[in-house]
N, C-alpha and C positions, 0 to 999 in steps of 0.2 A: 679241719677237722672233717670237711666233706669229701676228703681224699683218702681216707682210710678204708678199711675193710669192715664192714658192719655184719652182725648176724642177730636172728630172731627166731623164734617159733612163730610161724604164720598162721597156724590153725589154733583152734581152742585149746586150751591147755586142760584136757579132760579125757577121760577114758574114751576110745574110738578105734575104728579100724585103721585109720592111716593119720599121721601127723607130718607136717612139713617144716622143716628146718632150713632157712635160705640164708646164703650170703650174697653180699654185694660189695664189689670194690676191687682193685687191680690185684690184689693177694688171694682172690678167691680161689683159683686154679691151684695155687701153690699150696694154700692152707688143705685143700681137697686132697692133694696129692700124699700130704703127712698123715692123714686118718682114714684113707680109703685102701683095700687091697685090689686097687685096680690099676692096670699099666698106664703109664703117663700118656702113651700114643693113642690110647683110648678115649682120652678126655677131650673130645673134639666138639667144637660148637654144634648146637641144635642137635645133641645126642642125648639118650638116655639108657644107663647100663644097670645091670644086677652087679651087686657087690657087697662087702661088708664094712662097716665102721669098726675101726680098731683102735683101741688106745694101748699102744705097745703090743704085746702079744694076746690081750684081752679082746674077744669079739663083743662089742655091745650091741649091734643089730644088724641083720640083713636087710639092705635097703635097695631103693632104685634111686639113682641120681641122675638128675638133668644138668646140662651144661649150656650156658649161653655166653657169647662173645659181645663185647660192646661193638657197636652200638645196639645190637639186635637183641634186647632184653627189656624187662619192665624199667629198669632205673637208666637203662642205656650204658650200663657199666657192666663189665664181667660179672656174671652171677652164677651161683651153684645152689640148687635146691635138692635137698636130701627128704626123700619120702621114707619115713621110718614107721614102724609099727606104732599104733596111737597110744601107747601107755604112757601115762604122765611121767613115770621115773625114768624110762629109757629116753624119752625125748629130752628131758633136763640133763641127762648124762651126754647126749650128743651135743647139746648146747654148750655146756660147761666145757667139753672137749675142744669145741671151736674157740672158745675164750681163752683155753689154756695156749692154744697154738697161734695166737695173735690177732684174733678178731676182737672188734669192740661191740658191747652191746647196743642195738640199734635203739634209738629214741623213738617215742610214738610217732607214727606217720612218716619215719625218716625215708623208707624206700619210695614212698610216693613223692616226698619232697625232693629226692635225688632225682626222680624222673622228671619233676617240673623244672628244677635247676640245671639239669642237662639238656633241656628244651626238647624233650619228648613229648611232653604234654603241656597245655597251658593250665593256669589256675582253675578255670572253670571245670576241667576234666578231673583235676585232681579232688575238687569238691565234690563232684559226681562220684568218685570212687568211694568216698566217705559215705555218701548219701546211698549208695547201693548196700553197703555194709548195714547201715542203720535202718534200711527201709522197712517198714512195718506194714504196709499194704501194697495193694496192686498199683495205685497211682504213684506212689513214691518208688517203686520199683521202675516202673515205665519211665518216669521222669530222669531217673538216675542213668538209666541205659541210654536214653537220648542224650544226656550230658557227655557219657563216655563216648559217644559216638561224634562228639563236636557240635551239639546243636547250638551251644551258646556261640560259639565261633561263627557258625552260619548265620546266626542272628545279628551280631555286632559288626562283623567284618565290613558289610556293605556300607554302614555308617562311617566307619574309619576311613574307608577307601574315598568316598564322596567329601568327608570333611577335610582329609588331608590333600585333597586336589586343591579345595579352595584356600587352605591354609599355605600350601606350597606357593600357589600363584601369588598370593599376598606378599609373602616373604620374598619372592623373586622380584615383585614391583618395587619393594622398599629397598633391599640389599644390593640389588643388581640393576640400577635404574639405565645403565648403559645398554641393556638388552631391550633395544626399543622394538624388537621384533615379537616381544612378549606381550600379550594382551593385558591391560591394566583393569583389574576388576573394580567396578564401583558397588556403591551400597544397594543400589537399584537392582543390579544382577544377583548380589549375594542375599539380600532380605528373603526373596521367595524361596530359595532353597532352605534358608534357617527354618522359616515358618513350616515347611514340609517336615523337616526333620524333628521339630517339636511335636507336630501332629502325629508322627510315626511313633516316637517315643511315649507319647500319651497313651497310645493303643496299647504298646508292649507293657506299659507299667499296669494299666487296667487289667489286661489279660493275665498278667503275673499275679496280681492280688487276687482275681477270681480263682486262679488255679491253686493258689497256696491255701485258700480256705478249704477246699475240697481234699487237697493232697494231705495237709497237716492236720485236718480235723476241724470240723465246724463246731464252734463253742455254742452250745445248745442250751438254753435254760428252759426247765419245765416250771411253769407258772401258773399259779391258780389259787384260789381260796382255800382255807383248810377243809380237809376230808373231801376234796373233789375228786381224788384218784390220781394225784401226780406220783405218788410213790408206786402205785400199782402200775402205772404206765412205765416207770423206771424199770420195774421188775419183768414187765412184758417184753420191753426192748431188749433188755438184757438175756431174757428167758431163764432167770433164776431169782431167787428171793434176795436181793440186795438191800432193799430198805423195809423197814418195819412196817406193817400196815395193820391198823386197827380203825374202830369206828370212832375213836377218841379223837377230837378235834386238836390240831397242834402237835401230833405226834413227832414230825420231822421238825426239830429245832434249828439244825445248821445244816449247811450245804452238804450234800452227798454228791461226789463227783466219779464218774466211770466213763470209759471209752469204750464204743461200740463200732464194728465194722459192719455195715449194710451194703453189701454188694461192692459198688465201686467207690462208696463215700464212708467216711469215718465221722462220728459224731463224739465230741466230748460234751457228755450229758452232765447236766447240773441240777439235782432235784432241789429245788428251793423250798424253804419254809413257807407254809401258807401265809399270805399277806391279809393282815386284818389288824383292827386296833385291839391292843393287848396291855395289860398291866403287869404281866410276868417280865421279870427282867431279863431272864435267859431267852425266851421267846423274842423280846423285842430286839434283841442283839441278832437273832437269826433273821428276822424280818428285816432289819437293816442290810445285812448281808445279802439278802434276796433282792432287795432294791439295787444294790451295787451290781449284783450279777446280771440283772436285766440291762443296765447300762453297757455292760461290756460285752454281752452276748452278740454272735452273729446271727443267731436265730432263737426266736420265742417259739416254745410250743404252749400257747395259752389254753388250759384245760377249763371247760365249763361243764356244768352239770345239766345234762340234756332231760333229766327227770324233774327238774323244778325249773321255774321261770326265773330269769335273770334278776339279780336283787342288786343292792348299792354297792357290795363288795365287787361283783361282777364288773359293774359299771366302771368302778373305779381302776380295774385291772385292764380294762378296754382302753381307757384313757391313758394309764401309765404306759402301755406298750404300743400306744398310736404312733405310726411313724417309724417303729421298728420293723424288721423283716420278721414276719410271724406268721404261724399257721393256728387257726383257731380249731380246736378240737372239741367236739361234743361228746362227753364221756357218759356211760351208763346208757347207751343206746339199746341196750338189751331191754331196758325197762320203758324206754319212749323213744320213737324215732323224731329226729329233728331235720329239717329240709336244708338248711345252710350250714356250710362249714364241713369239716371232715368227721365222719362217725367213726366212733370207737367204742369198746368195751374193755377198757384195761383188765378188769377184773377176770373176764372170760379170755384174755390174751388174743382179743379180736381187733388187731391194729394193722391188718392189710391194707386198708385204704390209707393209712398214715404212710406206710411204707412205700407203696406206689406214688404218692405224693411227693415224697422226699426224692426218689429217683427221677422223676419228671421235672422237679425244681432245679435240679442240679445237674441235669444232663449235659446242658451246653458247656458248663464249666468242667465237666468230667471230660469231655470230648478234647479239651484244649492238651490233654496228654499225649496226643497224637500230633501236637504241632511243637514248634521250637518256642520255647518259654522260659524265662529267667527262673532259677531254681530256688534263690534263697534271698534272704533280707539284705544281706551284703551287695550282692548284685543289684537288687532293686533300689537301694539307697544310691548307689553310684550313678544308676540309670536317672533317678530322680535329680541328682545334683547336675548332671549333664544337661538335662532339659531345662533346669532353672537357669544354667549358663546361657543356653541359646536364647532362652527368653529375654535375658538380662541384655543380650546384643540387640534385639527388637526394641527394648525399652529405652535404649540410649537416646540422648539428644540427637537431633538430625545434624548438627553442625560439629559434631564430635567426628575427627577423621576415621576412616575405616581401619586404619592400621591399629589405632587404639582400641576401638570397638572390638576387633579381632580377637582380643585377649580372652573375651568370653568364649568364643569359638575354640581358642586353643585350651581352655581349661575343661570344655565340655570332652574334647578329644582326649585330654589326660584321664578324665573320669572314665570314659568309655575303654580306653586301654587298660585301666586299673581292674576293670571287671574281668578281663582276660590275663591279667597280670603281666602285661607287656610294659616294656620301658618305653613311654610315649615319645620323649624327645629323640630317642634313637630312631624310632619307627617312622617318625616324622622326616628327619633328617634324610633317611634311606630313601623315602619316597621322594622328597625334593629333588636329590640328586638323579634319581632314576627318570624322573620325568622331564626335568629341565636340564640340560648339559651345561650347568653353570660352572663347573669344575674343568671344563676344556680349555 
């Protein structure tokens, strides 16, 4: 299946100036020869030519065509890219012609999959390509760009090299005892290295979670008693009238969710129902959902009324959000100044102090975009598994032989290889024979 020639429209199927139809596979050049009025001798690698796409005698479009020979292409296969005019109809006609001449429709992601299977990129780079396509903000785009540049390989390869050194030495000691010139590793020598790996992986894990929070959007619950100005704050942050604002307490009865980009950070805003004692069945459901949103939120914006002293409902909310990551906002400061906390006037859209505090609060996390950091939950979960396996080595009973304990190190090595999509056993064997001439 992966040796046939595939084709697809690589640009959005909509009206535009240019559309790209691409082929990949060993028949790409021969299919191009069948549909282009271009001499075969001009179809040279790394060249681009003006010509026409023809279906028999009919001219479908005038195009620019690029030619790439394996392995110097995106998929590391022969590739041809046809730059058509960006009309939906003509683009589909060109694609249909390629299918008629012997190509197969590409499956979703198949061009990048072939690049991975052909060894041109590792799995993390393939993920970064998809992340770049789906990036919604600056941090996501910067993270994807670093991933395309091999940031994850730079992060993981030093671990793989050090761990494989230890594993290879242990395997030599076990499988080739006749090599008396090889040093025999003891647990006293291995354990400090494992502790260091655990500490370094823990640091990477914490940085990845911090960066994921700002990259993917901070789940932010706007909390307060009824009629304190939560919906006005939501509208001020969005700079539009998203939520209904009235003087009637309990107007918001369900969660209202929106996403907003504020400079380098994104907030997933949840305007909650005002929390209070209520006999209204619908309002009670909204209040229970608000309590759940508080539990799940990364950040709480607790809105208090600066024009009145704190009451029992305010005190209850302070207790409810205690221990959570929160910012206390004093709303209606146009009516009365308050010394502590962040001063805002949601009705007047005077929220600059809040915006400044948010930027300052997450400045260190945002700066991680300039570092090599894990990009998604799959990578992070595998790193966590590797860390647990290494910790398992340290937790084993002292009397257990190191060759049995080393199974934990081997599992950790496999997990780290899987982050990059490497075959861990093949990688380890290559390292063993490269460093110890046991095959001579």
